[in-house]
C-alpha positions as CSV (number, residue, x, y, z in Angstrom):
1,M,-178.3,-70.6,167.0
2,K,-178.8,-69.6,170.7
3,I,-176.4,-67.5,172.8
4,D,-175.1,-70.8,174.5
5,D,-174.2,-72.2,171.1
6,W,-172.2,-69.0,170.4
7,R,-170.5,-69.1,173.7
8,R,-169.5,-72.8,173.2
9,K,-167.8,-71.6,170.0
10,I,-166.0,-68.8,171.8
11,D,-164.9,-71.1,174.5
12,A,-163.5,-73.6,171.8
13,I,-161.6,-70.8,170.1
14,D,-160.3,-69.4,173.5
15,T,-158.9,-73.0,174.3
16,A,-157.3,-73.1,170.8
17,M,-155.8,-69.7,171.3
18,L,-154.4,-70.6,174.6
19,H,-152.7,-73.7,173.2
20,L,-151.3,-71.6,170.2
21,L,-150.0,-68.8,172.6
22,N,-148.2,-71.4,174.7
23,L,-146.8,-73.0,171.6
24,R,-145.5,-69.7,170.5
25,T,-144.1,-68.9,173.7
26,E,-142.3,-72.3,173.7
27,L,-140.7,-71.3,170.3
28,A,-139.7,-67.8,171.8
29,L,-137.9,-69.6,174.5
30,E,-136.0,-71.6,172.1
31,V,-135.1,-68.3,170.3
32,G,-134.2,-66.8,173.7
33,R,-131.9,-69.6,174.5
34,L,-130.1,-69.3,171.2
35,K,-129.8,-65.7,171.5
36,G,-128.5,-66.2,175.0
37,Q,-125.7,-68.7,173.7
38,A,-124.8,-66.2,170.8
39,G,-124.6,-63.4,173.2
40,L,-127.4,-61.4,171.5
41,V,-129.8,-59.1,172.9
42,L,-133.3,-60.4,173.7
43,R,-135.3,-57.5,172.5
44,V,-134.8,-56.5,168.7
45,P,-137.0,-53.6,168.0
46,E,-136.9,-53.8,164.3
47,R,-137.9,-57.6,164.5
48,E,-140.8,-56.4,166.8
49,R,-142.0,-53.7,164.4
50,E,-141.8,-56.4,161.6
51,I,-144.0,-58.6,163.6
52,L,-146.7,-55.9,164.4
53,N,-146.7,-54.6,160.8
54,R,-147.1,-58.0,159.6
55,M,-150.0,-58.9,161.8
56,K,-151.8,-55.6,161.0
57,G,-151.3,-56.2,157.3
58,L,-152.8,-59.6,157.5
59,N,-155.7,-58.7,159.7
60,P,-159.0,-58.8,157.9
61,G,-161.1,-57.4,160.6
62,P,-163.4,-56.6,162.4
63,L,-160.6,-55.8,164.9
64,N,-158.8,-52.8,163.8
65,G,-155.0,-52.3,163.4
66,K,-154.7,-50.4,166.8
67,A,-156.3,-53.4,168.3
68,I,-154.1,-56.1,166.8
69,G,-151.1,-53.8,167.6
70,K,-152.2,-53.7,171.4
71,I,-152.7,-57.6,171.5
72,Y,-149.5,-58.3,169.7
73,Q,-147.4,-55.9,171.9
74,V,-148.6,-57.8,175.0
75,I,-147.6,-61.0,173.3
76,L,-144.1,-59.8,172.5
77,D,-143.7,-58.2,175.9
78,E,-144.6,-61.6,177.6
79,S,-142.3,-63.5,175.3
80,I,-139.5,-61.4,176.4
81,R,-140.5,-61.4,180.2
82,T,-140.7,-65.4,179.8
83,Q,-137.2,-65.6,178.1
84,V,-135.9,-63.5,181.0
85,R,-137.5,-65.4,183.8
86,N,-136.0,-68.6,182.2
87,G,-132.4,-66.9,182.5
88,Y,-131.8,-66.2,178.8
89,G,-131.1,-62.6,179.5
90,I,-132.2,-59.0,180.4
91,A,-134.7,-57.4,178.4
92,G,-133.1,-54.1,178.1
93,Q,-129.6,-55.5,177.8
94,T,-127.3,-54.2,175.3
95,K,-124.7,-56.4,173.6
96,G,-122.1,-54.9,175.8
97,G,-123.9,-56.3,178.8
98,R,-125.3,-52.8,180.0
99,R,-128.9,-52.3,180.6
100,G,-130.7,-50.0,178.3
101,S,-132.0,-46.7,179.5
102,K,-135.2,-47.0,177.8
103,R,-137.8,-49.1,179.6
104,R,-141.2,-50.0,177.7
105,K,-144.4,-49.9,179.6
106,L,-146.4,-53.1,179.1
107,A,-149.7,-52.4,177.0
108,A,-152.7,-53.6,178.8
109,V,-155.4,-55.4,176.9
């Protein structure tokens, strides 16, 4: 195959990933809505660690675990940001309604 053939394959995968990322975000918005109704905090560090560890464990490579962690941390951060932007709470909010003192810097990809 020629370079253009490989690029077309990459473009098709990028299109599929974009669709899946938006689908995942739609599901996260529903979770945020339900959390808002129940008065739960948006950010659950234990759940985020569970997701990161699960994805690193499923990873067959060639990306290493650190790369997968960075990618999924951005996905998680953007999910929370989208939930907040849609009015489902404050990312650092605690159950009592106070803002948490710890702020996470967004990982760059």
